[in-house]
N, C-alpha and C positions, 0 to 999 in steps of 0.2 A: 284707124290707128290701131296698133295694138297696144294697150294701157299698162304701165307699171304703178301701183298703188302703193307709198307706204303710209303705215299704220304706226302711228305714234303712242305705245302705250300698254301696259302688260297687264290690265284690270279683266273681270269679268265682263265689263262694257265692250272693252277691244275685242275680248273673243267672241262676242256676241257680233260685231263690226266686220269681225276675219270670216265668220262662220257665213254672215250674210253676202262680201264679198265673194266668198268662195263659190258662191253659185254664177259668178259670172266667168267670162272668159280672162279675165285680168290676171298678170302676174303679182302675186302680192309679196311684198318684205315688210318687216316689222321690226321695232327696236322699244326696247322698255329698258328700266332700271333692273325688272327681275324677268328672268325667264319662264314665262306662262307656256306650259306644252301643249295646250289646246293650240294657243296661236301660232306655235312653232310646227305643230304639225299639219298646220293649213297653209304654212307660207312657205315661199321658195328659199326664202332666206331671214334669219333670226340673227339678230345684233343686241347684245347686252350692252346699252348705253342709258346714262342718266337722261330722262326727257327732258330735262333742264339746263343741260350742256346742248346750249343751243347750236356752238361751231360743229359738234361733234354729229349732232343729229343731221343738220346740212351736208356736211361731209357724207354722209351715208348715203344721203338723199342724190347726191351727185353721181356716187360710186354705183347704186345701182340703177341708175337711169330712171327714178323717178319723174312720172307724169303729171300724178296729183298725189296729194298725201291727206291722210286725215290726221287729225291731233284730238286725241281721246281725251287727255286728265286736263285740268284747269291748271295745273301749275305749269306745263308748258306754254299755255297761252299767256299767261300772265309774264312769262320770261321773255316774250315776243319771238316765240318761234315761229308763229305765221309770218310776222314781217320778214323774219330771215331767209324763210324758205322763198317766199315772194323775191325779194333780191336778189337769190340765187336762179330764180326762175321755174321756181317747182311751186305751183300753185296748191295752195292747203286749203280745204274746206274746215275754215274756223274761223273765230274773229280775230281780226288782228289785235295787238296789245290794247290800243286805245278802246276798241268797242268792247273789249273783254272785260274792261272795268265794270260793267253790267252785273258781272261775278265778283269780281277779285277786289271790289273796294264797296263794301255794303253803305258806307257814308254816300259816296259818289252816284250808287244808284238809286238811293231815297232822293236826294238833291236832285238828280236827273229826271226822274220820275213825277217830281212835284213842279219843277220848273214847265216840264211840258203837260201838264195836267194828263197824266196818265191815269185811268179810271181805276178805282181800287187801290190807291195809297192809302196804307195807314197814317195815322198820327204816328208823328216822329219827332226828335229831337237830336243832333250829331253832338259828340264831345270829343275834343282831343285830350281831358284830362281825367283820369278816372277820379279823382275825388268830384269834382264839378258832376259826373255822373251820377256818382253814389248818391250825391245829395239830391240830385233829380229824382231818381228812384224812390228815394226815404219819402220826399216830398210828393209825389204822384197819387193823386187820387183815383184808385183802382190798380188792377195789376199789368204789369208789362213784359215784353221780351228783352231781354239785353242782350247784344251781339256785339262781338269784336268787329272793327271794319275790315278784317282781312282777311284769307283763306284759313280754315280751321277743321278740313277734313268733314264737314257737315256734324261737328262735336263742340262748337262754342257756344250755342245758344243756349239760354236757359231760360225758362218762364217763370214767374210768382203766380202762386195759385194753383199752380199744377205740380211743377218738380220740385219749389221750395220756396219760402218765404222771403221777403223783401230782406230783412237782415242776413238770410242766407247769400242772397243773390250779390247784396253789396261786399259780404266777403269773399264770394267766390271773385268777384270782378278785381276787388284789391290785391288779392293773391294769384289771380291769373298772369301777371306778366305784360298785359297790354294795357296803352293808355288812352288807344282813341275807342270808342263806343259808340254804337247806336241804339237808342231806348226807344222802345216803339209800344203803342197799346196794345194789350193782350189781345189777339183773335180768339174769338169762340167759334167752335163750328167743327168741319171733318176736311180734313186736308186732301189735295189730289194734285196732280200735275198732267201738262199738257207741255207736251215736245213738238216744235215746228222746225221744220226745214226752211232754211231762210236765205236766198241769193236773186240779185237782180230782179228786185222788186217783187220775187215769188215768197209767197208764204205757203207752205203745206204743212197743216196741222193732222196730228196723227191720236190713236186713242185715248182718253183719261186714264190714269194710272193712280191709284194709291199706295204709297211707301209707307212703310211700319220702321220710325226711328229708333224707337225705345228698344231698349236691349233684349226684355222678359216678355212674355206672356203676359196678356191684359193690359199692355202698352204700358209698363212698369220700367223702371230701371233708367239708367242714363241712355242720353242718346248715342246713336252709332253712326256708321256710314249708311245703312240701310240695311234692313236684316230681311227683306222681302216685300212683293209687291204684287197687285195683281190687276188686271184687266177685265172687262167684258165683252162679251161677243159684239156690241157694239160701242159707239165713242163715248156712250156717258156712263157712268159707274151707277148701282144701284140705289145710292144715297142723292142722285144728281137728278134733274130736268133736263131736255135737250136746251132750253132758257137757260139754264146754268153753266151748260158748255158753252152756248153761242157766246154769253158773256166774258166767260174765260178766254175764248179766242179772238174777243174783239180787243180786251187788253192787251194781248200780245201783238195784235195789228197797230194796235197803237203806239206801243213799245218801239216795234221796226219802223214806224215811219217817222219816228223821231231820231232814230239811228239809221240814216239813208246807206251807209256802208257795211252795214252788218252782213255777216256771210256765215253760213255755220249751222248749228242747232243752236234753238234760243229756247230753254227748258224755263217753263213759269210753274212755280209752286205756290198753288192757291190756298187759301181756307175760304170754303163755303162755310158763309155766315147767313144768318137769316136776313140780312139786308143782300145778300149775294156774294159773288167772288172778291175776296183782296186779296193781296198779291203779298205771299210770305217773304219770296225772294225769286230773282231769276239767276240761272245759271246759264253759262255760255257752252254749253255742251252737253251729250246726251249724260241721261241721268244713269246712276249706278246703284239700284238695278233695273231701273225705267228700259235703259235700251234692250234689257233679256225679255221685256215683253213685248217692245213694240216690235223689235227686228223680226223674230221668229214669223211674225204674223202679215209682214210687209212683202206683198205680192209684188211690186214695182221693183226692179233690178237697182239696187244700192247704186253700182257703178253708172247707170244712167242720170242718176240724179246727180253723182257728183262731178260728171264730164259736163253736163248741161249748166252747171253752177259756173266752172271753170270756163267754157266757152261763152258765156255771155248770154246764155237763152233762156227762158223762162224753165223754171223746173217743172218735171213731168207731174201731171195730176197723181196724187198717191191712191192706191189701190191695195186695202188691208182685206183677209180673210176675217170671217164672221166667227171668231174664235174669241175664247174669253184665254186668260193664261194667268198662272200663279205661279209665282218664283219666291223659293225659300232660300235663303244663306246659311249653310254651314260654315261656323266660324269656332273658332279654338276654345277650348274652356276657359273661361274668365275673362274674356272678350267682352268689353273694350278696356276695363280698367285693369287687370291684371291676367292678361294672355297667356297662356301656356303653350309653349310648340313642341312640334316632335312627335306628334301621333301621324301612325301612317294609315293612310285613307285605304279604305275598302271598297269604295263607290268609283265606278269609271262608265265611261260610255257604254259599255256593253251591258252594265249592270241595269243602267238606268232604262234602255231600248227593252230588257227584258222585262223589265217592271211595268211599262207604258203597256207593252204587248201583252201581260198579265192582268192589266187593268181593263185593256180593249175586251178581251175575254170573259170581263165580269168576274174576275176571280178576286176575292179581296180575302182570300186566305180560307183556311180550313173551319170550318163551322161556321163560317159568316155569312153575311147575307148577301147575294150576287150582286156588283155594281156597274151601272150602265156608265162606265167612265171613258168611252173609246176617245185615244186621242196620241198625242205625242208627247215624249219624256227626252229633253234634252239638259246636260249637263256643260256647265260653263266654269272653266278654271279662273281664280283668281289670283290670292297669293299664296304661294306654295313651293315647296322646297322639292326637285324633283332631284332624287337619287339615284344610284344602279339599282338597287332593291325596290325603289316603289317611289310614290309620292306622298309627302309629307306635310304637315300643317306648319305656317310661319305663326308670327304673332298678329295678324290681320286677316281679314274676312278670306276662308278658303276655295270655297266651290258655291255654286248655287245650282240649283234642280228646277226646272220649269217645265211645268205641263201647259200644253195645250189641247183645249177641248172645246167641244159645242157648249158649256156652261162651266161658271168659276167651278162648281162642286165637283164636276168630273174632272177638270184641269188639277184641283187640287187633291183629289184620291190620287192621280198619276203621280203625284209629288210623294205623296206619303209611302205610295207602294216602292217607289225610288231609294226613298230615304232607310228604307229598312235596311240598307245594308251599310248605314253607318255605323262608325264602332259606336259601342255605348257611354263609352267614356273618353274623353280628350276633345270631342266633339260637340257643338251644342246648335240647335235649331229650334226657331220660335216656330212651333207646330200650329199656332191658331192661324197664321194667317192666311187667309183665303177661305177659313172654314165658313160654314153657314151660319154658325153663333156669332161670330166676330163681324160678319157681313151686315146680319141683321142687327146688330148694334149700333151699327152706324146710321141705318136708315133710321131705328127708331131714335137717335139723338137728331139727325136732322130734322125729322116729324116734329119731335120733341120743342126744338127752338124755332120753329116756325108756325108752333102752335097748331099744329092740325091734328 
C-alpha cells in the first residue's frame, strides 16, 4: 500500500527526518508553527500549524490521508498529540503523553528510574518549593546540577562548580519563576548520547554522538539548544570504549523494559564518568542536532522502521554507513541571551555541495596544504524567515551544516569549507566542534579521570 507520512515539526531535526523519508516512495506532508523551506521543498504539502494545537494537527492528518505520523519536537508529545492521532486512527511514531513523561517531567523521570533500579541513576532529590530546594543546595556537600522539572528547551539546567557558584545557583533558582526542582549530584566526565528506535519489544540503537550545549568555543558561556555535534565511523566515540557503549545501551534497554508501552525514539544523554555511564537525562524523541548526525548515515529505509512499528512487527535491523559526521549550527549573533534577527543568509544547498566537492578534490584554499577530506556536505534549515528576496535569520538557531566523511577530521573540514559562505556578521558558529584539538581534549580528560 502507498504510504502517506505526516511530519510534525519545523526544525533542523525535522528537516533531517524529511530528507531521510524523501529517499522512500512515501508521500510526505508536514506541519509546524514555522515554515521550514527545506522541509517545504521536500513535502507534497506544508501547513503552518502550531504543533501543540492538537485538534488542528489531527484535522490536517485527516485531510491529507496520513497513514503514519512522526512527531519531532517534545512540546506536542507533552500536549498529547500522539494520543489524539491514535484516537483518530493515525499511527504516530512517538510516545503517548504518559510515556513522554520520561522527558517532560524530570522529577517523574528520576523517581521512575529509582523505582525500577535503572542503572546509572545519579543521587537526586525532588522539591515542590523553590525555597526548600535552595536550602538543600546550600547544605549539600559537593557540587550539584539544578533542573526545573518541566521542559526548558535544553536551557534550564545549571551546574555548580562549572557554570556558577552555589550562591549564584540559588539566586538563579529563586529568580527563574519555577517552583518545582530536581537537584542532583554533579556528574564529572564526558557527555554523549545514544538514540534508540523502540517499538513492539524491539530496541535498535544508533552510533554515539557528542553534543555541545555551551554557546561559545572552549565550552564557555550559557547552555543552548545545542551548537553542534559529532559522531565517529564506528558506534563509539574516541574517548569511549566498546564496554562504555554497551553499558549505555544496557541502561536504555533497562529503561524500555520498565516502559513496556513505549514507542518512538528514546534518546539517552549520558555522562561517561570514571565509574562508567550515568544518566544526565532522557528525551522522548530524536535529538537536535543529533538527528542530523544519525539519519544521514542510516542505510536502512526509515519508512520501513515506521511501518514495522505501526504494523506490530519487529523493527528491522539498522545498518549505518561506516562514516564520521560533524554538525555545526549557525545561530544569530547574540544567541542565546540576546539574539539579533534579520541577517540574510548567503549559504544554501548548492554552496554546501560545492564546498564538499572542493574538499573532496583536496582543495583547502590557495596557498594551503591539500586536504584529504572526501565526503558529503548537507545543509539543514531550522528557524528561518523565508522572504521574497531570500532567507533570513530569526532569534533561534538558523541552520546546520553537516559533513559526512571517513574520519571526524575529514568531516569537520567539509563543514568548514561550506561555512566559508556564511556572512562575517550577524551569524555565529562554534568552529571548534569536531576539531582534532577539541576531540583530543575529550580523550585526555577521560584518561585523566580513569588514572590512565
